[in-house]
C-alpha positions in Angstrom: 5.8 15.7 20.5 6.7 18.9 18.6 5.9 20.6 15.3 9.1 22.0 13.7 9.5 24.3 10.7 12.5 26.5 10.0 13.4 28.0 13.4 10.0 27.5 15.0 9.1 24.7 17.4 5.7 24.2 19.1 4.6 21.5 21.5 1.6 19.7 19.9 -0.8 16.9 20.7 -2.6 14.4 18.5 -5.5 16.8 18.1 -3.4 19.6 16.6 -0.8 17.5 14.7 -2.7 17.4 11.5 -3.2 21.2 11.4 0.6 21.7 11.8 1.4 19.1 9.1 -0.8 20.9 6.6 1.0 24.1 7.4 4.3 22.6 6.5 5.6 21.5 9.9 7.3 18.2 10.6 6.3 16.3 13.7 9.1 15.1 16.0 9.4 13.3 19.3 11.1 14.7 22.3 14.5 13.6 21.1 14.1 15.3 17.7 13.5 12.1 15.7 11.0 12.7 12.9 7.7 11.0 13.5 5.9 12.3 10.4 7.0 14.6 7.6 4.8 17.4 6.3 3.1 16.5 3.0 4.5 19.8 1.8 8.1 18.6 2.3 10.2 18.5 -0.8 13.5 16.9 -1.9 16.2 19.1 -3.3 17.1 18.6 -7.0 20.6 17.5 -6.0 19.3 14.8 -3.8 16.8 13.6 -6.5 19.7 13.6 -9.0 21.9 11.6 -6.6 19.2 8.9 -6.0 18.4 8.8 -9.7 22.1 8.1 -10.5 22.3 5.4 -7.9 19.1 3.8 -9.3 20.7 3.8 -12.8 23.8 2.1 -11.4 21.6 -0.5 -9.8 19.7 -1.1 -13.0 23.0 -1.9 -14.8 23.7 -4.9 -12.6 20.2 -6.2 -12.3 17.7 -7.6 -14.7 14.9 -5.1 -14.0 12.8 -5.9 -17.1 10.5 -8.0 -15.0 10.7 -6.0 -11.7 7.9 -3.7 -10.5 8.6 -0.2 -9.2 7.9 -1.5 -5.7 10.5 -4.2 -6.1 13.1 -1.7 -7.5 12.6 0.6 -4.6 12.7 -2.3 -2.1 16.0 -3.5 -3.7 17.4 0.0 -3.6 16.6 0.3 0.1 18.1 -3.1 0.8 21.4 -2.2 -0.9 21.6 1.1 1.0 20.8 -0.6 4.3 17.5 1.3 4.7 14.9 -0.5 6.9 11.6 -0.2 5.1 9.7 -1.9 7.9 6.3 -2.9 6.8 6.0 -0.4 3.9 3.4 -1.9 1.7 3.4 0.7 -1.1 5.8 2.6 -3.4 5.0 5.8 -1.5 5.8 4.1 1.8 9.2 2.9 0.6 9.9 6.3 -0.9 9.1 7.9 2.4 11.5 5.6 4.2 14.2 6.4 1.7 13.7 10.1 2.1 13.8 9.9 5.8 17.1 7.9 5.7 18.6 10.5 3.4 18.1 13.3 5.9 
């Protein structure tokens, strides 16, 4: 697996993965698929705004008064065709949504 940040790429193992993540590197497999994002990763304001608008559109057509944030995020992922796998928390679903957006 590899640690990637900007134009730098280092081959890493499980022992050094955490150190690279805390330095802002994303961890990828040999094919370039992201295994784990750095906790320092951010979403651009334009992407945030886009997702917020889409969520507002979803709210218009759905009775959300009784839905939890988890249910809203899961519904958004379903509508967008994003596989959330076994994400059991709001943070887990958000992570899957962000990954799909990139």
